[in-house]
C-alpha positions as CSV (number, residue, x, y, z in Angstrom):
1,M,16.5,46.1,-15.3
2,N,12.8,45.3,-14.9
3,N,12.7,43.8,-18.3
4,N,15.5,41.1,-17.0
5,K,13.4,40.6,-14.1
6,S,10.3,40.2,-16.0
7,E,11.9,37.9,-18.8
8,I,13.4,35.8,-15.7
9,F,9.9,35.6,-13.9
10,K,8.6,34.7,-17.1
11,R,10.8,31.8,-18.0
12,V,10.7,30.3,-13.8
13,V,7.3,30.1,-14.0
14,S,6.9,28.7,-17.7
15,A,9.5,26.0,-17.2
16,T,7.8,25.3,-13.6
17,I,4.2,24.8,-15.3
18,I,6.2,22.5,-18.0
19,A,7.9,20.4,-15.8
20,I,5.0,20.1,-13.1
21,L,2.6,19.1,-16.2
22,F,4.9,16.7,-17.6
23,S,5.9,14.6,-14.5
24,K,2.3,14.5,-13.4
25,F,1.5,12.7,-16.7
26,L,4.3,10.3,-15.9
27,V,3.2,9.3,-12.9
28,L,0.0,8.1,-14.3
29,I,2.0,6.1,-16.3
30,P,2.3,2.1,-15.1
31,L,6.0,1.0,-14.9
32,D,7.6,-2.4,-14.2
33,F,10.1,-2.4,-11.3
34,G,11.1,-6.0,-11.5
35,F,14.4,-5.7,-9.6
36,F,12.0,-5.4,-6.3
37,S,10.2,-8.4,-4.6
38,S,6.9,-7.2,-5.6
39,N,8.0,-7.6,-9.4
40,K,4.6,-6.3,-10.3
41,S,3.5,-3.7,-12.9
42,G,1.9,-1.1,-11.6
43,K,1.6,3.1,-10.3
44,I,5.2,3.8,-9.2
45,N,5.1,3.8,-5.7
46,Q,8.2,4.6,-3.3
47,F,6.0,2.8,-0.5
48,D,7.1,-0.6,-2.2
49,I,10.5,0.4,-2.6
50,Y,11.1,1.3,1.2
51,T,9.0,-1.3,2.4
52,D,11.1,-3.9,0.2
53,L,14.2,-2.5,1.2
54,I,13.4,-2.6,4.7
55,K,12.4,-5.9,4.7
56,R,15.4,-7.2,3.1
57,S,17.6,-5.8,5.9
58,D,18.4,-7.5,9.1
59,N,16.6,-5.0,11.5
60,I,13.2,-7.1,11.6
61,T,11.5,-7.6,14.8
62,Y,9.2,-10.9,15.2
63,E,5.4,-10.6,16.2
64,D,4.9,-12.5,19.3
65,N,1.3,-12.4,19.7
66,I,0.4,-13.6,16.3
67,V,0.5,-17.2,15.1
68,I,-0.4,-18.5,11.4
69,V,-1.4,-21.9,11.3
70,T,-2.2,-23.4,7.7
71,I,-3.8,-26.4,6.5
72,P,-3.1,-27.9,2.8
73,G,-4.8,-26.0,-0.1
74,K,-6.8,-29.0,-1.1
75,A,-8.2,-30.0,2.5
76,G,-11.7,-29.9,3.6
77,R,-13.9,-30.4,6.5
78,L,-11.9,-33.3,7.8
79,E,-8.8,-31.4,8.1
80,L,-10.3,-28.0,9.2
81,T,-12.1,-30.2,12.0
82,D,-8.6,-31.8,13.2
83,A,-7.2,-28.1,13.1
84,L,-9.6,-26.7,15.5
85,N,-9.9,-29.3,18.1
86,L,-6.0,-29.3,18.1
87,L,-6.1,-25.8,18.8
88,A,-8.7,-25.9,20.9
89,E,-6.5,-27.9,23.4
90,C,-4.0,-25.1,23.3
91,E,-6.1,-22.2,24.6
92,P,-5.6,-19.5,22.2
93,A,-7.2,-16.2,22.7
94,A,-8.5,-15.9,19.4
95,I,-8.6,-17.5,15.8
96,S,-9.4,-16.0,12.8
97,M,-10.7,-18.4,10.2
98,D,-9.9,-17.8,6.5
99,I,-11.3,-20.8,4.7
100,Y,-13.7,-21.1,2.1
101,L,-15.4,-24.4,2.0
102,K,-16.2,-25.7,-1.2
103,G,-18.2,-28.9,-2.4
104,K,-20.9,-31.2,-1.1
105,T,-21.9,-31.2,2.8
106,D,-22.9,-34.5,4.7
107,S,-24.3,-34.5,8.2
108,V,-21.1,-36.5,9.5
109,T,-18.8,-33.9,8.8
110,D,-20.7,-30.9,9.3
111,S,-21.6,-32.3,12.7
112,R,-18.4,-32.5,13.9
113,L,-17.0,-29.5,12.4
114,I,-19.8,-27.6,14.3
115,E,-18.8,-29.3,17.4
116,A,-15.5,-28.2,16.6
117,I,-16.3,-24.6,16.1
118,K,-18.3,-24.6,19.4
119,K,-15.1,-25.9,21.3
120,N,-13.1,-22.6,20.3
121,K,-14.9,-19.9,22.3
122,N,-13.2,-17.0,20.3
123,L,-13.8,-18.2,17.0
124,I,-14.2,-15.4,13.9
125,L,-16.0,-17.4,10.6
126,P,-15.2,-15.5,7.3
127,C,-17.7,-13.6,5.2
128,F,-17.4,-12.0,2.0
129,I,-18.7,-8.5,1.1
130,D,-20.2,-8.2,-2.2
131,K,-21.3,-5.3,-4.8
132,N,-24.3,-5.0,-3.2
133,N,-23.2,-4.6,0.4
134,D,-24.4,-7.9,1.0
135,T,-22.8,-10.4,3.4
136,I,-21.9,-13.7,1.9
137,P,-20.6,-16.3,4.6
138,F,-17.5,-18.6,3.2
139,L,-18.9,-21.7,5.1
140,V,-21.5,-23.4,3.2
141,K,-23.0,-25.3,5.8
142,P,-22.4,-25.1,8.7
143,G,-23.3,-21.8,10.2
144,T,-23.7,-21.7,14.0
145,S,-26.0,-19.1,15.4
146,G,-24.1,-16.2,17.6
147,T,-20.9,-17.0,16.2
148,K,-18.6,-13.9,15.3
149,K,-17.7,-13.2,11.9
150,G,-15.2,-10.7,10.0
151,F,-14.8,-9.9,6.3
152,V,-11.8,-11.2,4.2
153,N,-12.2,-8.9,1.3
154,L,-8.7,-7.2,0.7
155,D,-8.1,-3.5,-0.5
156,C,-7.9,-4.4,-4.2
157,Q,-8.1,-0.4,-5.3
158,D,-6.9,-1.3,-9.0
159,G,-8.6,-4.3,-9.8
160,E,-7.5,-8.2,-9.1
161,N,-4.0,-7.4,-10.2
162,S,-3.4,-5.0,-7.4
163,I,-0.3,-4.4,-5.2
164,I,-1.9,-4.8,-1.6
165,R,-0.7,-1.8,0.2
166,T,-3.4,-0.9,2.6
167,F,-6.6,-2.5,4.4
168,V,-10.2,-1.1,4.7
169,P,-10.8,-1.4,8.6
170,H,-14.7,-2.1,8.6
171,Y,-17.9,-1.4,6.1
172,L,-21.0,-0.5,7.5
173,S,-23.2,-3.9,6.9
174,G,-27.2,-2.7,7.2
175,S,-27.1,-1.0,10.6
176,D,-24.3,-2.7,11.7
177,T,-20.4,-2.3,11.5
178,L,-18.5,-5.1,10.2
179,H,-14.5,-5.3,10.9
180,C,-12.2,-7.0,8.6
181,L,-11.1,-10.6,9.6
182,A,-8.0,-10.0,11.8
183,L,-9.2,-6.8,13.4
184,E,-12.5,-8.7,14.8
185,A,-9.7,-11.2,16.6
186,V,-8.0,-8.2,18.2
187,K,-11.1,-6.7,18.9
188,L,-12.1,-9.7,21.1
189,V,-8.9,-9.7,23.0
190,Y,-7.5,-6.3,23.0
191,P,-10.5,-4.0,22.7
192,E,-8.3,-0.4,23.2
193,K,-6.4,-1.3,20.0
194,I,-9.6,-0.8,17.9
195,Q,-10.5,2.5,20.0
196,I,-7.1,3.5,18.8
197,L,-7.6,3.0,15.1
198,K,-10.9,4.3,15.3
199,K,-9.8,7.6,16.8
200,R,-7.5,7.6,13.3
201,N,-10.6,8.1,11.6
202,S,-8.9,6.8,8.1
203,S,-11.2,5.2,5.8
204,H,-7.6,3.3,4.6
205,E,-4.4,2.1,6.8
206,F,-1.1,1.0,5.1
207,I,-0.2,-2.6,5.9
208,N,2.9,-2.7,8.1
209,Y,4.6,-5.6,6.4
210,M,8.0,-5.0,8.6
211,R,7.3,-7.8,11.0
212,D,8.0,-11.7,10.6
213,I,5.1,-13.5,12.0
214,S,5.6,-17.4,13.0
215,S,3.7,-20.0,10.6
216,F,3.0,-23.8,11.6
217,S,1.2,-26.4,9.6
218,Y,-1.9,-27.6,11.5
219,T,-0.4,-31.3,12.0
220,E,2.5,-29.4,13.8
221,I,0.1,-28.3,16.8
222,P,0.9,-31.2,19.2
223,Y,4.4,-30.3,19.0
224,F,4.5,-26.7,19.7
225,K,1.3,-26.6,22.0
226,E,3.0,-23.4,24.1
227,K,3.3,-21.5,20.8
228,F,-0.6,-21.1,20.4
229,K,-1.5,-20.5,24.2
230,D,-2.9,-17.1,24.9
231,K,-2.2,-16.1,21.0
232,I,-4.0,-14.8,17.9
233,I,-4.3,-17.8,15.5
234,I,-5.2,-16.8,11.6
235,L,-6.0,-20.3,10.5
236,G,-6.5,-20.9,6.8
237,K,-5.4,-22.5,3.7
238,E,-2.4,-21.6,1.5
239,S,-2.7,-22.0,-1.7
240,A,-2.3,-20.8,-5.5
241,E,-5.3,-19.2,-6.2
242,D,-5.6,-16.8,-3.0
243,T,-1.9,-15.5,-3.6
244,H,-1.4,-11.4,-3.9
245,H,0.8,-8.7,-5.1
246,T,2.4,-7.1,-2.2
247,P,5.8,-4.8,-1.8
248,I,7.0,-7.6,-0.5
249,N,6.4,-10.6,-2.5
250,N,4.9,-11.3,-5.7
251,K,2.8,-14.1,-4.4
252,L,1.9,-13.9,-1.1
253,S,-1.0,-15.7,0.5
254,G,-4.1,-13.8,1.7
255,L,-3.7,-15.7,4.9
256,K,-0.7,-13.9,5.7
257,I,-1.6,-10.6,4.6
258,H,-4.3,-10.8,7.1
259,A,-1.8,-11.7,9.9
260,Y,0.0,-8.4,9.0
261,I,-3.1,-6.5,8.9
262,A,-3.4,-7.9,12.5
263,S,-0.3,-7.3,13.5
264,T,-0.2,-3.8,12.3
265,V,-3.2,-2.6,14.4
266,L,-1.8,-4.8,17.5
267,M,1.1,-3.1,17.7
268,E,0.4,0.3,16.6
269,D,2.8,0.0,13.6
270,Y,0.7,2.7,11.8
271,I,2.0,4.3,8.8
272,D,1.0,7.7,8.1
273,R,1.1,9.6,4.8
274,A,1.8,13.1,4.2
275,P,-1.4,15.0,2.9
276,L,-2.1,15.7,-0.7
277,W,-1.7,19.4,0.0
278,L,2.0,19.1,1.8
279,V,2.9,17.0,-1.2
280,T,1.8,19.5,-3.9
281,A,3.1,22.7,-1.9
282,L,6.6,20.9,-1.9
283,T,6.9,20.0,-5.5
284,I,5.2,24.0,-6.7
285,L,8.0,25.7,-4.4
286,I,11.0,23.3,-5.3
287,S,10.1,23.0,-9.1
288,L,10.3,26.7,-9.2
289,L,13.6,26.8,-7.2
290,F,15.1,24.6,-9.7
291,S,13.8,26.3,-12.6
292,Y,14.5,29.5,-11.3
293,L,18.5,27.7,-10.6
294,S,18.2,26.7,-14.5
295,V,17.8,30.2,-15.7
296,L,20.0,31.8,-13.4
297,Y,22.9,28.9,-14.3
298,A,22.1,29.9,-17.8
299,M,22.5,33.5,-17.4
300,R,25.8,33.2,-15.3
301,Y,27.7,30.5,-16.6
302,G,27.1,30.1,-20.1
303,R,28.3,26.4,-21.3
304,F,28.7,25.2,-17.9
305,A,25.3,25.9,-16.9
306,G,24.3,22.5,-17.9
307,F,26.6,20.8,-15.9
308,L,25.6,22.7,-12.9
309,V,22.3,22.4,-13.2
310,R,22.4,18.6,-13.6
311,T,24.6,18.4,-10.6
312,S,22.2,20.4,-8.5
313,T,19.1,18.6,-10.0
314,Y,20.8,15.1,-9.3
315,A,22.7,15.5,-5.9
316,F,19.0,17.0,-4.4
317,F,17.1,14.0,-5.9
318,F,19.1,11.5,-4.0
319,A,19.3,13.2,-1.1
320,F,15.6,13.8,-0.6
321,L,15.1,10.1,-1.6
322,I,17.1,8.9,0.9
323,S,15.8,11.6,3.5
324,G,12.2,10.0,2.6
325,F,13.3,6.7,3.4
326,I,15.4,7.6,6.9
327,I,11.8,9.6,7.4
328,F,9.7,6.4,6.6
329,Y,12.2,3.9,8.5
330,E,12.6,6.0,11.7
331,Y,9.0,7.9,12.1
332,S,6.8,5.5,9.9
333,Y,5.8,8.9,8.0
334,Y,5.5,8.2,4.0
335,V,6.0,11.2,1.9
336,D,4.7,10.3,-1.7
337,S,7.3,12.4,-3.8
338,V,7.3,10.5,-7.0
339,W,5.8,13.6,-8.7
340,L,8.5,15.7,-6.9
341,L,10.9,14.0,-7.6
342,L,10.2,13.8,-11.7
343,C,9.8,17.7,-11.7
344,V,13.3,18.0,-10.2
345,A,14.5,15.6,-12.6
346,F,12.9,16.7,-15.5
347,S,13.7,20.5,-14.7
348,P,17.3,20.9,-16.7
349,W,14.8,19.9,-19.8
350,S,11.8,21.9,-19.2
351,L,13.6,25.2,-19.7
352,D,15.0,23.7,-23.3
353,I,11.4,23.0,-23.7
354,Y,10.5,26.6,-22.9
355,Y,12.8,27.6,-25.1
356,I,11.9,25.6,-28.2
357,L,8.2,26.4,-27.5
358,D,9.2,30.2,-27.3
359,A,11.3,30.4,-30.7
360,I,8.4,28.5,-32.3
361,Y,5.8,30.8,-30.8
362,N,8.0,34.1,-32.0
363,K,8.4,32.6,-35.5
364,I,4.7,32.0,-35.9
365,K,3.8,35.5,-34.3
366,K,6.2,36.9,-37.0
367,K,4.5,35.3,-39.6
368,I,1.3,36.4,-38.7
369,N,2.5,39.9,-38.4
370,N,4.1,39.9,-41.9
371,M,0.8,38.2,-43.5
372,I,-1.2,41.0,-41.9
373,N,1.4,43.6,-43.0
374,D,0.9,42.2,-46.7
375,S,-2.6,42.7,-46.4
376,N,-2.6,46.0,-45.5
377,I,-0.3,47.2,-48.3
């Protein structure tokens, strides 16, 4: 009886280790989920799937406090000046400007632009933080003293082809704390929202893409002035040069991503991530459970064991995936259970691999023993 229990224990633990190691290897392989909107190869991530499914549904709320204003991609100082002058008449609460002005400058257009900037009291100018942690302004002349600024760097953790899921709230630039462009506007209008963000004490926050945000061309401002009064305006260009992969769109402009960041903080639509220790503990415990079931079914039900194991595995697989989506949708709590689900899905084969490895081990062991016995004769 004790030998039987010892054998079951050995099989369960061995199958679990095989499932955990193999599934961990699979998680690290970039795969392409082209049937989702992000349409981008990258590490498997349920966040993209859940966000995309919710965004496709009809249960989407509108963001009433933030408005996107665009100017043409090839526009320069004159168009930007016109946009700022028009917005000044609408009395917005704040304007975050995501525009990189390239090319030559001249005194006439620069002076007009400076005057337009001064008309908007709560205007945040963009800057970029380079690898040396230096702040580079995006306005190549003019630069007005005392103007507020926010960094436009997006959270590209996997390089230039990253799927933008999170944002970095702030950087330490020398002795100063510099907020990202969107948050600087929120800070001006709703400082209490920034205090709530700080209390979360997170270096990276998920961007909540589940709201719709109104967007207007700057030429439409005179016709919809009431849409911009007391609103946070995200002003910038929409061009092919500034598009990024996101969970909801393969080519979403940086301008819109900044708007979603502002919306996340303003509406406190934070998405909390399950800690790694919890995911690891669940993975080990559930993998042990399914390895035990595989061994038990094999010992009791013979040729029907495979059917029972696969049925139990896939029933759990889909139940856990659906429950994870419900938790994400209802409570904004994200459990990255890809590793766990792969362990469960692989559990029927992990026991077979154990039997193969065990047979190879016993065969080699037998040969070695025979060689030792022959040498002793």
